[in-house]
N, C-alpha and C positions, 0 to 999 in steps of 0.2 A: 503495500500499500503505498511506502515512505516515496521507493524509488517512482511509482505512475508518478506524486503528488511532486516531485523532481523531475521531470521530468517535466508535468503537463505550465509545474514552473521556468523552468529554464526554456519550453516554449516559446509560454510570454510572455518571458524578456525578449528572444528575440526580435517578436513583432513586435515593440513595441521601440528596439533599438532601430529595427527597421526602416519603424512607420519616423521616427526623428529623425529621420535622414535623407527626407523624400523636397525639390522643395521645387517651388514654380519655374523656375532658370536660373541659368549656367552659366557661367564663360574659363576658358583656358584661361592663365594666367605664365607666361612666362620668367624666371627672374623678377619676381614676382609687378608684373609687368601688364597689365591686360590683353592682350594677344590676337584679335582679332580671325586674322587667318588658323590661327589653330582649332583655337571656338568653332569656323562653321563646316573646318570636317572632324571633330569628334562630336558638334552636334548629328552627323550625321552619320558613323563612326555607332555614335549613340544606340540611332532613330532602329541603327540595321541590326545591333544585334535583340531584337522583340522584349526585352525585359515586361518582367509583369510589372510591373507600374504605370509602363503604355508608354506611348515614341514623343521625340523629342522635332521642331523646325529650329532651324537658325532666320530670328528676322533680322532681316538690314538697317531693317530706321534703327532699330536700337542696340547689334552686332550680341547678342545673345543669344542666347541657344532659349528656346519656350518649350516648355512641354507640354504633351497634343493634350487639346480637350482632354477635359474627364484625365488626362494623367500628369502622374509627378516625377519628377529626375532625379534619383536615387545619387547623392551624393560621389562615395565610393564608385562606384559604377562609372561616375563622369568624371571623376578625377585620372580610372581606369585609363576611356577616351583619350586622356587629354594624353595622356606619358605613352597613350599608343598612335599617335600622331606624329609628340613630338620624334617618333623616329622613323616612324614608318614617309615619315617631310608633310609640309605642307605652301604653301605657295609664298619665297621671300620678296621681303618690304616693298622693292623694282619691279614684282612683274615676270622677273624674269630666271629661270630655274627654280633648283627644288630646293629650298632652307629640314635641314634638321632641329633638335634644342637636345641639350641632357637631355632625362628624360625624370631625374631625380632634383633639375631645378627647372623644373609648368606639374604646378599645381593647379582642380579645382579650383573654383569658388562659383560659390553657390545665394544664393536669396537665401532670407528665412525660409 
C-alpha cells in the first residue's frame, strides 16, 4: 500500500513539475543575447517534434515562438530545440552562409 501511495505521489509531483514549465511563448538566447535566427529555426524544430503540449509557430512581428492555439511550450524541450539548432546551424547575421553556436552558450527563455 505504501508503494502505491509513493508511486501516486511521485506521478503527481512529476505532473506538477512539467505543468509548471509550460509557457505561451519563448525565444533562444546566445551568450545572453536574443537571437531571432536561432529562434525561428528552433520554433520549427520544436513544432516538428509534436510534443503532447501542442505545437508552435514563429511570430514575425514579435520575434518570439508562440504556442499554437490551445497549446503551450515546454521550457526544457524548448531549450533542447535551441541547443540543437546551435549545432545544426542557422542563418548568419549577414544572410550569407550558415553559422553555428556553442550549445553551452545557448539558452531558451520563455514567458511566464
